[in-house]
Phi, psi and omega in degrees: 000324179294314179300323179290314185292332176277354180084008179285330171242136183238161180309132179095344179292137180273139177268158173294159179294161181302316180296320178299315178294318182297317180293313182298321183265355182057047176234169181293132179301333179294330176293314181296315181302316179297318179295317175300318181295317179298318181289327178288323181295324181278357173092013180271333180235161172222138183249140174235114183309128178081348179249327178129192185241135186228158172290132181282157173297141178302142175278154179293121181298330182291328185265315189232020180300148181289143177275172176301320179297317178302317182294318179293324176296321178296315178300315181298316181295319179292317178302314184293318180297316180295314177305311181299323181296336178262003178090010179273159179262173174299320181298318179301317179296313180300316180298315179299318180292322177294319177295320178298313182297324182284335179283339183272349183269000000 
């Protein structure tokens, strides 16, 4: 999503296969598959059986643009995914957010 928002990936660009990403990052292919599925469900990717996974055409902001709640949910999902990749739990993330919030007040 960061690469899409920065313009590094554009609509129609093909992504590497699940296996290629898993090997390159030394992670379980199921993790990559789940991430691709989440991004496809959210409208960022599109899959074509036998052809691959591609960056989806942008959605019309007027019709389907994300709400503030959608954006916050996306931030939470990305934070949790990253935390899990480092071995942290949901509780660890919540605790860190609460500590960070209390220091800013």
